[in-house]
Backbone as CSV, one residue per row, in Angstrom:
resi,resn,N_x,N_y,N_z,CA_x,CA_y,CA_z,C_x,C_y,C_z
1,MET,33.361,-70.245,67.240,34.318,-69.402,66.580,33.828,-69.117,65.173
2,ASP,33.719,-67.848,64.807,33.292,-67.455,63.472,34.498,-67.382,62.545
3,VAL,34.328,-67.924,61.376,35.392,-67.891,60.383,34.891,-67.102,59.185
4,ALA,35.651,-66.095,58.788,35.262,-65.298,57.624,35.442,-66.129,56.362
5,PRO,34.504,-66.015,55.431,34.666,-66.765,54.176,35.916,-66.283,53.447
6,GLU,36.526,-67.207,52.731,37.739,-66.861,51.995,37.408,-65.851,50.904
7,SER,38.297,-64.898,50.716,38.087,-63.946,49.631,38.538,-64.593,48.328
8,PRO,37.832,-64.316,47.244,38.223,-64.922,45.967,39.574,-64.373,45.518
9,ASP,40.302,-65.170,44.735,41.598,-64.733,44.241,41.480,-64.001,42.906
10,HIS,40.295,-63.483,42.608,40.046,-62.732,41.385,39.067,-61.597,41.689
11,ASP,39.000,-60.630,40.786,38.012,-59.571,40.942,36.632,-60.161,40.742
12,THR,35.668,-59.711,41.522,34.332,-60.293,41.430,33.625,-59.936,40.131
13,ASP,34.113,-58.941,39.381,33.479,-58.608,38.106,34.087,-59.381,36.938
14,GLN,35.086,-60.227,37.180,35.673,-61.035,36.122,34.765,-62.220,35.814
15,GLN,34.612,-62.508,34.532,33.777,-63.621,34.106,34.598,-64.910,34.064
16,PRO,34.073,-65.993,34.613,34.800,-67.267,34.553,34.643,-67.926,33.182
17,TRP,35.615,-68.758,32.810,35.501,-69.588,31.617,35.974,-70.984,31.977
18,ARG,35.494,-71.970,31.229,35.865,-73.362,31.472,35.820,-74.107,30.145
19,TYR,36.790,-74.965,29.944,36.838,-75.802,28.744,37.111,-77.222,29.183
20,ARG,36.274,-78.132,28.735,36.457,-79.559,29.033,36.874,-80.264,27.758
21,HIS,37.974,-81.003,27.839,38.522,-81.686,26.680,38.571,-83.187,26.940
22,PRO,37.739,-83.955,26.233,37.798,-85.414,26.410,39.060,-85.963,25.740
23,THR,39.643,-86.978,26.331,40.844,-87.595,25.783,40.510,-88.967,25.230
24,GLU,41.424,-89.507,24.442,41.210,-90.830,23.857,41.138,-91.919,24.916
25,SER,41.752,-91.678,26.063,41.751,-92.689,27.118,40.456,-92.677,27.928
26,GLY,39.547,-91.746,27.587,38.280,-91.675,28.302,38.280,-90.682,29.448
27,ARG,39.453,-90.190,29.786,39.522,-89.180,30.832,39.131,-87.829,30.245
28,GLU,38.966,-86.871,31.110,38.612,-85.532,30.660,39.536,-84.522,31.327
29,ARG,40.100,-83.637,30.524,40.912,-82.552,31.064,40.031,-81.312,31.141
30,THR,40.136,-80.584,32.225,39.361,-79.361,32.394,40.307,-78.191,32.592
31,TYR,40.089,-77.155,31.811,40.857,-75.920,31.913,39.887,-74.820,32.308
32,SER,40.291,-73.933,33.196,39.398,-72.846,33.592,40.206,-71.644,34.047
33,GLY,39.541,-70.518,34.106,40.192,-69.296,34.547,39.187,-68.164,34.580
34,TYR,39.687,-66.951,34.634,38.838,-65.767,34.661,39.276,-64.801,33.579
35,VAL,38.314,-64.175,32.940,38.579,-63.201,31.890,38.986,-61.883,32.521
36,THR,40.075,-61.309,32.035,40.512,-59.991,32.470,40.497,-59.072,31.255
37,ASN,39.679,-58.047,31.289,39.608,-57.101,30.186,40.749,-56.105,30.301
38,VAL,41.424,-55.864,29.185,42.510,-54.892,29.147,42.300,-53.986,27.940
39,GLY,42.890,-52.838,27.992,42.773,-51.899,26.884,44.048,-51.111,26.716
40,GLY,44.050,-50.246,25.735,45.182,-49.352,25.519,46.437,-50.074,25.101
41,SER,47.578,-49.559,25.562,48.868,-50.116,25.161,49.066,-51.538,25.688
42,GLU,48.451,-51.860,26.816,48.560,-53.226,27.354,47.878,-54.222,26.418
43,SER,46.739,-53.855,25.855,46.066,-54.776,24.938,46.887,-54.970,23.668
44,THR,47.534,-53.924,23.191,48.397,-54.036,22.010,49.561,-54.977,22.297
45,ARG,50.179,-54.835,23.463,51.289,-55.707,23.847,50.849,-57.164,23.930
46,LEU,49.689,-57.403,24.533,49.191,-58.780,24.669,48.815,-59.383,23.321
47,ARG,48.231,-58.587,22.421,47.904,-59.099,21.086,49.171,-59.513,20.347
48,ARG,50.233,-58.706,20.455,51.505,-59.052,19.806,52.085,-60.331,20.390
49,LYS,52.020,-60.457,21.702,52.541,-61.653,22.368,51.749,-62.896,21.940
50,LEU,50.442,-62.777,21.851,49.604,-63.890,21.405,49.901,-64.241,19.955
51,ALA,50.055,-63.231,19.098,50.374,-63.477,17.693,51.708,-64.208,17.562
52,ASP,52.696,-63.837,18.368,53.990,-64.528,18.346,53.850,-65.988,18.764
53,ALA,53.039,-66.236,19.792,52.833,-67.613,20.257,52.132,-68.443,19.188
54,VAL,51.113,-67.877,18.557,50.387,-68.602,17.503,51.320,-68.862,16.323
55,ARG,52.117,-67.877,15.945,53.078,-68.032,14.847,54.046,-69.172,15.145
56,SER,54.532,-69.246,16.370,55.453,-70.318,16.752,54.777,-71.684,16.674
57,LEU,53.541,-71.766,17.127,52.818,-73.041,17.068,52.550,-73.475,15.633
58,VAL,52.203,-72.530,14.771,51.958,-72.860,13.362,53.253,-73.339,12.710
59,ALA,54.369,-72.671,13.012,55.657,-73.094,12.462,56.021,-74.488,12.953
60,TRP,55.777,-74.750,14.234,56.057,-76.085,14.782,55.199,-77.144,14.083
61,ALA,53.912,-76.832,13.902,53.011,-77.793,13.264,53.428,-78.051,11.818
62,ALA,53.869,-77.014,11.122,54.292,-77.174,9.733,55.558,-78.015,9.637
63,ALA,56.423,-77.938,10.641,57.675,-78.690,10.628,57.524,-80.105,11.172
64,ASP,56.361,-80.400,11.770,56.137,-81.723,12.349,56.279,-82.783,11.259
65,THR,56.887,-83.892,11.599,57.122,-84.954,10.616,55.879,-85.773,10.309
66,GLY,54.787,-85.494,10.990,53.561,-86.224,10.728,53.358,-87.423,11.625
67,THR,54.193,-87.597,12.648,54.013,-88.741,13.529,52.767,-88.596,14.380
68,GLY,52.368,-87.352,14.652,51.133,-87.121,15.391,51.194,-87.456,16.864
69,ASN,52.356,-87.776,17.405,52.400,-88.096,18.826,53.450,-87.286,19.579
70,SER,53.680,-86.056,19.141,54.631,-85.202,19.842,53.956,-83.930,20.302
71,SER,54.347,-83.471,21.461,53.889,-82.190,21.972,54.837,-81.115,21.440
72,PRO,54.508,-79.817,21.595,55.423,-78.772,21.132,56.814,-78.867,21.754
73,GLU,56.931,-79.488,22.906,58.227,-79.644,23.545,58.976,-80.862,23.019
74,GLY,58.364,-81.625,22.119,59.004,-82.801,21.564,58.835,-84.045,22.396
75,LYS,57.975,-84.002,23.406,57.744,-85.153,24.270,56.442,-85.828,23.843
76,PRO,56.326,-87.142,24.001,55.076,-87.815,23.658,53.921,-87.297,24.522
77,ASP,52.738,-87.162,23.901,51.553,-86.779,24.652,51.154,-87.918,25.574
78,ASP,50.601,-87.572,26.746,50.188,-88.580,27.711,49.030,-89.417,27.207
79,ASP,48.193,-88.849,26.328,46.951,-89.506,25.952,47.062,-90.370,24.714
80,ARG,48.210,-90.411,24.103,48.345,-91.185,22.869,49.310,-92.340,23.085
81,ALA,48.928,-93.473,22.539,49.803,-94.644,22.626,50.824,-94.585,21.509
82,ASP,52.014,-95.092,21.750,53.018,-95.153,20.696,52.567,-96.147,19.648
83,PRO,52.800,-95.823,18.364,52.381,-96.751,17.288,53.194,-98.017,17.285
């Protein structure tokens, strides 16, 4: 029985990206995806949305009490031990 190879869930002209982040516990988190190029009014909308997200993160970081063990949602990070 012949089985057709699975079709990718992305356009074949999209470039992949990957980021590996080592943690204090010695584990490694890996993030990956595919780049999608956009232009015109869609790119303007996405830039505004990204700017809003960055602005929110900067405001959160500025308001942080300095404990260094909270995520943006206010929950302890998995990789940090409580002091």
